[in-house]
N, C-alpha and C positions, 0 to 999 in steps of 0.2 A: 304481117303486123309491124309497130314499128314501137320501139321499147318503152316510150310513151305513152303507148295505148295498152301495150301489156301491163305496165303500172297499173294502169285506172282496173284496167277486167281483174287483176290479181282481188284489189279490194271488191269488186262487184261479186267475185264468186265467192270471198269472205262472205259476205253477207247472205250469197244464195242458200250457203252452207247451214250458218246460223240459222234460217227462219226454215229449211227442212230441218232441223236438231229440234226447235220447237215444234214443228211437225209432228215430229218421232217423241216427244215428251208429250204433248196431247193426245197420241193416238193410244201410247202406251197406260195413260192415267183409264181411259176407254176403256184397253183393254182388262186392266185390275178389276174394273165396275160388271164387265160380262161374266169373268171366272165367278161370281157369285150367281149366275145363272143358272138350273141346273137344264142339260142338253141329253142327259139320256134319257129326256120322254119323246113317245115317241110323238110326233112332228104329223101336220095335220095335209100340209104342203109339203112335200118332198122335192119341189123341184127347186126353191128358190134358198139358196147359199143363206146360213145362218151369219150374223153379225159378226160372232166369234171367230169362223173362216176368214171372212171380208179384213177384221181386223188383224190379223194374225199375216195373213198377204202382205196388206199396208205397210205392216213394221218390217217386215224381211225388202219388200222393197224399196222403202225409206233407207234402211239399213245398207244398201246396196250402194244406191245412188248417192250416199252422203261417204262413204270408204271412194265410188268414184270417182268425187268431186275433189276431196282430200289430197287423193295421189295427185289429181291434177295440178289442183294451188301449190301442192310440195314442187312437183317438176316445175313449173312455172315462177314459183320461187327462188327456186335453186339455180337456174338456167338465170334468170334477170339481176340475181345478186353476182354473177359470173359478171355479167354482163357491167354492171354498175362498178362494179372493181377498179375497170381497167379504166372507169369516164372519170369517173369521181373518187377524190380523196379526201383526208380531212373530214373536215366539217357538213362538208353537204354531203357525202356519202352517210356521214351517222344521221343527217338531218332527212334526207331521201329513206334512208333502211326502216328509220323508225316513224315516218309519216304510210309508207305504203305496206311494211312488212308487218308493223310490231300494230298496225294500225291509231296510231297515235294523233290526235289534232295538234295544230300550231302550238294553243299554248300549253300543252301536256309535254311538249318537246320544250317550249323554252324552260318550263318551270325544269324538267329532265337534266338540260345540261349549261341549263344556269347563264342565257340568255334572252335577251326583251325577244317578248313577240313579233316588232317588226326584225330583226337582226334574223330570227330564223326566217318569216316570210322571205324576204333578200336574198339569204342563203340559197333556198330552197328555188326561189327564180333564178338566179345562177346556175345552179344544177342541172335545174330542167335545159336551160341555155345550151348548156354543154352538152344533154343527152341529145338537143335537137341538130347540135352542129357535126355531132359523131352520126348521128343515125337519123336522117334529114325529114324521115317519111311520112 
C-alpha cells in the first residue's frame, strides 16, 4: 500500500474507533439501566441468555476491538511519521501531520499556523506531489 493510501486509511481507522467508542458509551448506558433489574428471581425460560449477560459480553467485545484498533492506529501513525520525515520538511511536513495525524481540516490548520487557506491547500498539494514522486504506487 502506498503512503498516500495509508494516510487516508489512518483517518478512516480513527473514524471507526470514534464510532465504536460512541457505541460502547451507548451500551454502557444501557448496562446501567439493566443493573436496576432484579435477576435473582427464577426465570420461566432458562434457555435464553438475559440482556445483562449479552450487554456485558458486548461491552467486553467492543473494548477489545477498540484496543486492537487503537494499537493498529498507533503503529500505522508511527510508521507513516517516520516515512514522512524522510520525504517532507518544514511547513509541508507540519501541514500533512496536522491534517492526517491530528485530523484538522484546512481552515483549522490555516488558523493554527497563521497562513491563508489557499496557502495551506497549495502546500498540502505540493506535499502530496513529493510523496507520489517517492512512493508512486
